[in-house]
C-alpha positions in Angstrom: -10.7 -12.2 36.4 -9.9 -9.5 33.8 -9.1 -5.9 34.5 -12.1 -4.6 32.9 -14.5 -6.8 34.8 -12.8 -6.0 38.2 -13.2 -2.4 37.2 -16.8 -2.9 36.6 -17.4 -4.6 39.8 -15.6 -1.8 41.8 -17.9 0.7 40.0 -20.9 -1.1 40.8 -20.2 -1.3 44.3 -20.6 2.4 44.4 -24.0 2.6 42.7 -27.5 1.9 44.3 -29.2 -0.7 44.0 -26.2 -2.9 42.6 -24.3 -2.3 46.2 -27.1 -4.5 47.7 -25.9 -7.6 45.7 -24.2 -10.3 47.2 -20.5 -10.4 46.2 -20.8 -13.6 44.1 -24.1 -12.1 42.4 -22.7 -8.9 41.7 -19.6 -10.4 39.9 -22.2 -12.4 37.8 -24.1 -9.2 37.0 -21.1 -7.4 36.2 -19.9 -9.8 33.3 -23.1 -9.0 31.5 -22.7 -5.2 31.4 -21.7 -4.1 27.8 -19.1 -1.1 27.8 -19.8 1.6 25.1 -18.1 4.8 24.3 -19.9 7.6 23.1 -18.5 10.9 21.8 -20.0 14.2 22.4 -23.7 14.7 21.0 -24.3 11.3 20.1 -27.8 9.6 20.1 -28.2 6.8 22.5 -31.6 5.9 21.5 -34.6 7.9 20.6 -38.6 7.6 21.4 -39.9 4.5 20.1 -36.8 2.5 19.8 -36.8 -0.8 21.1 -34.6 -0.8 24.3 -31.7 -3.4 24.5 -31.3 -3.1 28.1 -31.0 -0.4 31.0 -27.9 2.2 30.9 -25.8 3.3 33.5 -23.4 6.1 33.0 -19.9 5.4 34.2 -18.4 8.7 32.9 -19.6 11.6 31.2 -23.2 13.2 30.7 -26.2 12.5 29.0 -29.4 14.6 28.1 -32.9 13.0 28.4 -35.5 14.7 26.1 -39.1 14.4 25.9 -40.9 13.6 22.6 -41.4 17.6 22.1 -37.4 18.2 22.6 -38.1 19.7 26.0 -35.3 18.7 28.8 -36.1 16.1 31.1 -32.8 15.7 32.8 -29.4 16.1 32.9 -27.6 12.9 34.0 -24.1 12.4 35.1 -21.9 9.3 36.7 -23.8 6.6 38.4 -27.1 7.8 36.9 -29.5 5.1 35.2 -31.7 5.8 32.4 -33.9 3.8 30.0 -35.7 2.1 32.8 -39.1 3.5 32.4 -39.5 2.4 28.8 -37.9 -1.0 29.5 -40.3 -1.5 32.4 -43.5 -0.5 30.6 -43.4 -1.8 27.0 -39.9 -2.4 26.2 -39.9 0.7 23.8 -37.8 4.1 24.7 -40.4 6.5 26.2 -37.6 9.4 25.9 -34.6 10.5 23.7 -31.2 10.3 25.2 -28.0 11.7 23.9 -24.5 12.5 25.2 -23.5 16.1 25.9 -19.9 15.1 26.4 -17.6 12.2 25.7 -19.2 9.4 27.9 -18.7 5.8 28.7 -21.9 4.0 29.2 -22.3 0.5 30.5 -25.4 -1.3 29.3 -27.1 -4.4 31.1 -29.3 -6.4 28.6 -33.1 -6.5 29.4 -33.2 -10.2 30.3 -30.7 -9.7 33.1 -32.3 -6.5 34.2 -35.7 -8.2 34.6 -34.2 -11.3 36.3 -32.7 -8.9 38.9 -36.1 -7.2 39.4 -37.7 -10.9 39.9 -35.1 -12.1 42.2 -34.0 -9.0 44.3 -36.4 -7.0 46.3 -34.1 -4.0 46.4 -34.1 -3.8 42.5 -37.8 -4.3 42.5 -38.3 -1.4 45.1 -35.7 0.9 43.3 -37.2 0.8 39.9 -40.9 0.6 40.6 -41.9 4.4 40.6 -45.4 3.6 41.6 -44.1 2.8 45.2 -47.4 1.1 45.3 -50.1 2.1 47.9 -50.5 -0.2 50.6 -54.1 0.4 52.0 -54.2 -2.3 54.6 -54.6 -0.1 58.1 -52.8 -0.9 61.1 -54.2 -1.5 64.5 -52.3 -0.4 67.8 -50.5 -3.6 68.2 -48.9 -3.6 64.6 -47.8 -0.2 64.5 -44.3 1.1 65.1 -43.5 2.5 68.6 -42.4 5.7 66.6 -45.9 6.2 65.4 -47.4 6.1 68.8 -45.3 8.8 70.5 -47.6 11.6 71.1 -45.0 14.5 71.5 -41.4 15.4 71.8 -40.0 13.9 75.1 -39.3 16.4 78.0 -36.5 15.6 80.4 -34.5 17.0 83.1 -31.1 16.6 84.7 -30.5 14.5 87.7 -29.6 17.5 90.1 -33.3 18.9 89.2 -35.2 19.5 92.4 -38.3 17.5 92.7 -40.3 21.1 93.1 -39.0 22.1 89.5 -39.7 18.9 88.3 -43.2 19.1 89.4 -43.7 22.5 88.0 -42.4 21.3 84.7 -44.7 18.6 84.4 -47.8 20.9 85.4 -46.9 23.5 83.0 -46.5 20.8 80.0 -49.7 18.8 81.2 -47.6 15.8 81.6 -47.3 12.9 84.1 -43.9 12.1 83.5 -40.3 13.4 82.8 -37.1 11.6 81.5 -33.9 12.1 83.7 -31.0 12.5 81.3 -27.4 13.5 81.1 -26.0 14.4 77.7 -29.0 13.0 76.2 -28.6 9.7 77.6 -31.7 8.4 79.7 -30.8 7.5 83.6 -34.1 7.2 84.8 -37.7 8.5 84.6 -39.8 10.6 87.3 -43.6 10.1 87.3 -46.3 11.7 89.2 -46.7 8.8 91.3 -43.1 9.1 92.4 -43.9 12.6 93.6 -46.7 11.4 95.5 -45.3 8.0 96.8 -41.6 8.9 97.4 -42.0 13.0 98.3 -45.2 13.7 99.7 -45.9 10.6 101.5 -42.3 10.3 103.0 -42.0 14.0 103.8 -39.0 14.8 101.7 -38.0 18.5 101.0 -39.3 20.0 97.8 -35.5 20.5 97.3 -34.7 17.0 97.1 -32.9 16.3 93.6 -34.9 13.9 91.2 -32.0 11.4 91.2 -32.8 10.2 94.7 -36.7 9.5 93.9 -36.4 8.7 90.2 -37.0 5.1 88.8 -33.2 4.2 87.7 -32.6 2.3 84.4 -36.1 1.9 83.7 -37.0 -0.8 81.0 -37.3 0.9 77.5 -38.0 0.2 74.0 -36.2 1.2 70.6 -38.6 3.6 68.1 -38.7 0.2 65.9 -40.7 -1.9 68.4 -44.2 -2.5 67.7 -47.3 -1.5 69.8 -47.8 -5.0 70.8 -44.4 -4.8 72.8 -45.7 -1.7 74.9 -48.9 -3.3 75.5 -47.1 -6.5 76.9 -44.7 -4.7 79.0 -47.1 -2.6 80.6 -49.6 -5.3 81.2 -46.9 -7.7 82.8 -45.1 -5.1 84.7 -48.2 -3.1 85.6 -46.6 0.4 84.5 -48.0 3.3 82.8 -44.8 5.0 81.3 -42.5 3.5 79.0 -39.5 5.5 77.7 -38.1 5.0 74.1 -34.6 4.9 73.6 -32.2 4.8 70.6 -28.6 4.1 71.0 -28.9 5.0 74.6 -30.4 8.5 74.1 -33.9 9.5 75.3 -36.0 10.1 72.2 -39.7 9.7 73.3 -42.2 8.5 76.0 -45.3 6.4 75.4 -47.7 6.5 78.3 -51.2 4.7 78.6 -52.9 7.9 77.8 -50.9 7.9 74.6 -52.6 4.4 74.0 -56.1 5.6 74.7 -55.5 8.7 72.8 -54.8 6.7 69.9 -57.7 4.4 69.9 -60.0 7.1 70.5 -58.7 9.4 67.8 -60.4 8.5 64.4 -62.1 10.7 61.6 -65.4 9.2 62.6 -64.8 10.2 66.1 -63.9 13.6 65.3 -66.9 14.2 63.1 -69.2 12.7 65.8 -67.6 15.3 68.5 -67.9 18.2 66.0 -71.3 17.5 65.2 -72.5 17.5 68.9 -70.4 20.9 69.9 -72.3 23.6 71.2 -69.7 26.2 70.8 -66.8 27.2 68.5 -64.6 26.7 71.3 -65.5 22.8 71.6 -65.1 22.4 68.0 -61.8 24.0 68.2 -60.7 21.7 70.7 -61.8 18.8 68.2 -59.8 20.0 65.5 -56.9 20.4 67.5 -56.7 16.8 67.5 -56.3 16.8 63.7 -52.3 16.6 63.6 -52.4 13.6 65.7 -55.1 12.0 63.4 -52.8 12.7 60.6 -49.8 10.9 62.5 -52.2 7.7 63.0 -53.5 7.6 59.4 -49.8 7.9 57.9 -48.6 5.4 60.4 -51.3 3.2 59.7 -50.4 2.9 56.0 -53.6 4.5 54.6 -53.3 5.7 51.1 -52.9 9.4 50.7 -56.1 9.8 49.1 -57.9 8.3 52.2 -55.9 10.3 54.6 -56.8 13.6 52.9 -60.4 12.7 52.1 -60.9 11.8 56.0 -59.3 15.1 57.1 -61.3 17.0 54.6 -64.5 15.3 56.0 -63.8 17.0 59.5 -63.5 20.3 57.9 -66.8 19.8 56.2 -68.4 18.7 59.5 -67.1 21.8 61.1 -68.4 23.9 58.2 -72.2 22.4 58.3 -72.0 22.7 62.2 -71.3 26.5 61.9 -73.7 27.0 59.3 -76.2 25.2 61.7 -75.3 27.6 64.3 -75.6 30.8 62.3 -79.2 29.7 61.3 -79.8 29.1 65.0 -78.6 32.5 65.8 -80.1 34.4 62.7 -83.1 32.5 62.2 -84.0 30.1 59.3 -82.5 31.4 55.9 -85.0 33.5 54.0 -84.1 31.8 50.7 -82.5 28.8 49.5 -78.5 29.0 49.3 -75.4 26.9 48.9 -72.1 26.9 51.2 -69.5 25.6 48.7 -65.6 24.9 49.3 -62.7 25.5 46.6 -59.0 24.8 46.8 -58.0 21.8 48.9 -61.4 21.5 50.8 -63.3 21.5 47.5 -60.9 18.7 46.0 -61.2 16.7 49.3 -57.4 17.1 49.6 -56.7 18.9 53.0 -53.7 17.9 54.8 -52.3 18.8 58.4 -52.1 22.4 57.3 -55.3 24.5 55.5 -56.6 27.7 55.0 -60.0 28.2 54.1 -61.3 28.9 50.5 -65.5 29.2 50.3 -68.1 31.1 48.6 -71.8 31.3 48.5 -74.6 30.9 45.8 -77.9 32.5 46.7 -81.0 32.2 45.0 -82.1 34.9 42.5 -85.2 36.0 44.5 -83.0 37.3 47.5 -83.7 40.9 48.5 -81.3 43.5 49.7 -82.2 42.4 53.3 -81.8 38.8 52.4 -78.3 39.6 51.2 -77.6 41.2 54.4 -78.6 38.0 56.4 -76.1 36.1 54.2 -73.3 38.6 54.9 -73.9 37.9 58.8 -74.0 34.3 58.2 -70.8 34.2 56.3 -69.1 36.1 58.9 -70.2 33.6 61.7 -68.9 30.7 59.6 -65.7 32.0 58.3 -64.9 33.4 61.7 -65.7 30.1 63.3 -63.4 28.1 60.7 -60.7 30.5 61.5 -60.8 29.8 65.3 -60.9 26.0 64.4 -57.6 26.4 62.5 -59.0 26.9 58.8 -57.3 30.3 58.8 -58.6 33.2 56.8 -57.6 32.8 53.1 -54.8 35.3 52.2 -56.1 36.1 48.9 -59.7 36.9 50.4 -61.3 33.9 48.6 -64.0 33.7 51.1 -67.7 33.9 51.5 -67.0 37.0 53.6 -65.9 39.0 50.4 -69.2 40.6 48.7 -67.8 39.2 45.3 -68.0 35.7 46.2 -71.3 35.8 48.0 -73.6 36.5 45.2 -76.9 35.4 43.6 -76.9 32.5 41.1 -77.5 34.5 37.9 -74.3 36.7 38.9 -72.3 33.5 39.3 -73.5 32.5 35.8 -72.2 36.0 34.5 -68.9 35.4 36.3 -68.2 32.1 34.5 -69.6 33.2 31.1 -67.2 36.3 31.4 -64.2 34.5 32.4 -64.6 32.0 29.5 -65.4 34.5 27.0 -62.3 36.8 28.2 -59.9 35.0 29.6 -57.5 37.6 31.2 -54.8 36.6 33.9 -57.3 37.1 36.7 -59.8 35.4 35.0 -57.7 32.3 34.5 -56.6 32.4 38.1 -60.3 32.8 39.3 -61.8 30.1 36.9 -59.0 27.9 38.4 -60.1 28.1 41.9 -63.7 28.2 41.1 -63.5 25.0 38.8 -62.7 22.8 42.1 -65.9 24.0 43.8 -67.7 21.4 45.8 -71.3 21.7 47.9 -70.9 21.5 51.4 -74.2 22.7 53.0 -77.6 24.0 51.5 -79.6 23.7 48.3 -77.2 21.8 46.1 -79.4 22.3 42.8 -78.3 25.9 42.9 -74.9 24.6 41.7 -75.6 21.5 39.8 -77.3 23.3 36.9 -74.6 26.1 36.8 -71.5 23.3 36.9 -73.2 21.4 33.8 -73.5 24.8 31.9 -70.0 26.0 32.7 -68.4 23.1 31.8 -70.0 22.5 28.4 -69.5 26.3 27.5 -65.8 26.0 28.6 -64.6 22.9 27.2 -66.2 24.3 23.7 -63.8 27.5 23.8 -60.6 26.7 22.4 -59.2 30.1 23.5 -60.4 29.8 27.1 -59.0 26.3 27.1 -55.5 27.2 25.7 -55.5 30.0 28.5 -56.3 27.5 31.2 -53.6 25.2 29.9 -50.9 28.2 30.0 -52.3 28.8 33.5 -51.8 25.3 34.6 -47.9 25.3 33.6 -47.0 28.3 36.1 -46.4 25.8 38.8 -43.4 23.5 37.8 -41.8 20.8 39.6 -38.5 21.6 41.5 -36.2 20.2 39.3 -32.3 21.0 39.2 -30.2 20.7 36.0 -27.8 18.5 37.2 -29.8 15.4 38.5 -30.9 17.4 41.8 -33.5 19.5 43.1 -34.2 23.2 42.6 -34.6 24.3 46.4 -35.7 27.3 47.9 -32.6 29.7 47.8 -33.2 31.7 50.8 -35.2 32.6 54.1 -36.6 30.2 56.6 -37.1 27.2 54.2 -33.8 27.7 52.4 -32.6 24.3 50.7 -36.3 22.8 51.0 -38.7 22.0 48.2 -42.3 23.4 48.6 -44.4 20.2 48.3 -47.7 22.0 47.8 -46.8 24.6 45.1 -44.3 22.7 43.3 -45.4 19.2 44.3 -49.0 18.6 44.6 -50.2 21.7 42.6 -48.8 21.2 39.2 -50.5 17.7 39.1 -53.6 19.4 40.6 -53.5 21.9 37.7 -52.9 19.4 35.1 -55.8 17.3 36.3 -58.2 20.4 36.3 -57.3 20.9 32.7 -58.0 17.4 31.9 -61.3 17.6 33.5 -62.1 20.6 31.5 -61.3 18.9 28.2 -63.1 16.0 29.0 -66.3 17.9 30.9 -65.7 15.9 33.8 -67.6 16.8 37.1 -65.1 15.4 39.6 -63.1 17.8 41.7 -60.6 15.5 43.1 -57.3 15.3 41.5 -56.9 11.6 41.7 -60.5 11.2 40.5 -59.9 13.6 37.5 -56.8 11.6 36.4 -58.7 8.5 36.3 -61.6 10.1 34.6 -59.6 11.5 32.2 -57.8 8.3 31.1 -61.4 6.5 31.0 -62.7 9.7 28.5 -59.6 9.3 26.5 -58.5 12.6 27.2 -54.9 11.3 28.3 -53.5 7.7 27.3 -53.5 5.0 29.7 -49.7 4.9 30.0 -49.8 8.6 30.5 -52.6 8.3 33.3 -50.5 5.4 35.0 -47.4 7.3 34.9 -48.8 10.4 36.5 -51.0 8.7 38.8 -48.3 6.9 40.3 -46.0 10.2 40.3 -48.8 11.9 42.1 -49.3 9.0 44.4 -45.4 9.2 45.6 -45.3 13.0 45.7 -48.7 13.3 47.7 -47.6 10.4 50.3 -44.0 12.0 50.8 -45.7 15.4 51.5 -47.9 13.7 54.2 -45.1 11.6 55.5 -43.0 14.8 56.2 -46.0 16.6 57.9 -46.4 13.4 60.2 -42.7 13.4 61.1 -43.0 17.2 62.0 -45.9 16.5 64.3 -44.0 13.6 66.1 -41.2 16.1 66.2 -43.4 18.7 68.3 -43.6 20.9 65.4 -46.5 22.2 63.4 -47.0 20.6 60.0 -46.1 22.5 56.8 -45.5 22.0 53.3 -41.7 22.2 53.1 -39.5 19.4 52.8 -35.7 19.0 52.9 -34.3 16.5 50.4 -31.3 16.1 52.5 -33.6 14.3 55.0 -34.3 11.8 52.6 -32.3 8.7 51.6 -30.7 8.2 48.3 -33.6 5.9 47.4 -36.2 8.3 48.3 -34.4 11.3 46.6 -34.1 9.0 43.4 -37.7 8.2 43.1 -39.1 11.5 44.2 -36.9 13.1 41.4 -38.3 10.3 39.0 -41.9 11.6 40.1 -41.2 15.3 39.3 -39.6 14.2 35.9 -43.1 12.4 35.0 -45.0 15.7 36.0 -42.6 18.1 33.8 -43.1 15.5 31.1 -46.7 15.7 31.1 -46.8 19.6 31.5 -44.6 19.6 28.2 -46.9 17.2 26.4 -50.0 19.5 27.4 -48.2 22.7 26.4 -47.7 21.0 23.0 -51.2 20.2 22.5 -50.9 16.6 23.4 -52.8 14.9 26.0 -50.0 12.7 27.1 -47.0 10.9 25.9 -47.9 7.5 24.5 
């Protein structure tokens, strides 16, 4: 074996996914790599070139540019490029040139495709779509980690039974782990307190170590729900600790299993519809984080998860409207309550504020308008009590400007389109995501058709909408990394809402405007834009796959936070991701930035 080949093998052993190959296979593949030396500022390939293979930087750096000359990535050693075009049609989708003297290894296309076909690690690594698995999982096939309802509570062996009982009472739980330096020694249950303390007349000062169940049977987080069911049935136990490396990480109870089977979007909608008070509804919406964990753990596609969660918000809104009419009397004239923002797009997650407005019939009198002001307050206050907090920007029907007659709404849109100021663009962006929730839908349908036709024909307005859509940018750093938040509570985190899903939602809104599409949902808009020829099929496919990955990782992070006992939010730390996940998330952000660049240069999408 020559020195060059040995050096190539040694290098590949440090690069993923080559590091997953068997030793013999790695040596075989290494022999096919072609080593090339490129001086500074040398073209490697340009858009449209036939690609000979996939490129891997051994030394130096490469700039990757889109078709408009916009910077896509700055790559360094161990970074791969050229795979996107190679996997699509064999033609370069970007332009690449060196920014310093560089040594680049090229693996011929036929060998690259063989690796993709033979080794799942390669297929997964280079498949940007990370295809959605829409098969749901029942309780028996879910991982144990997805069934853990909350962070485990524990006490030390010296804790008295009285203290332990108070801990269980105050936390509304029926068991505690007994741990020492994080390692599980035993568990204490309410039944232990009844049978071993009260029934035997022991002192409340008895240490839990004397009455606990020592060395209990346990399961690791990657066990299946079926393992829990079998153990609980066979051993007639109701509490099963989850242990990883000897450390106590969770507790699954019969109550958790019952709760899991009872929590579904349909059940929550049913319970909301039957609620008699706002408090009852709030107790139902409090179960949404657990539903989120269940849906994500069940491998539902992100658009299914957000649709089901949004359905609950819709049901709450309609129930509150009915409560308002029951209190105030039947509405004096036809009206329509509409949602905008994430609820309007049917993209709500585990954390959402409220964005809404009202269209009222033109015949409404001042007294009628006072009625609807009272209705808006009842509904908005109720939404806030149910966890849909007041909109920080006051984009709510309680604001006089967002609770007006139909003719004034028509004036709003006409003025925004005719004089597209910064505020007009912001408002139009929000209001183009309107979706009827309760009331007379016809009040909106005619207005929507008129507005879309008027807006799509006004090139100046469209240009302003495009500019507005580019204000949110993907969090890409210059050196093959992420531009994270620099200070504050979320330092070194990515905002997966404003820098993740929002840039795609903004693009989709513009495409919908250009194509006069009525859909409000982001994914539906992208699919509609492709069908209408607003963007190319390849551009639509790339952007949809990028959006799927970004939106899915946002939901997975929220589910992880819930399982950890925290409130879900939109902030993700790249350091919490594997190299594989970081690589693909960054690639998805690159696709979004490329599409933004294409739109800013007056092109629907890169071909």
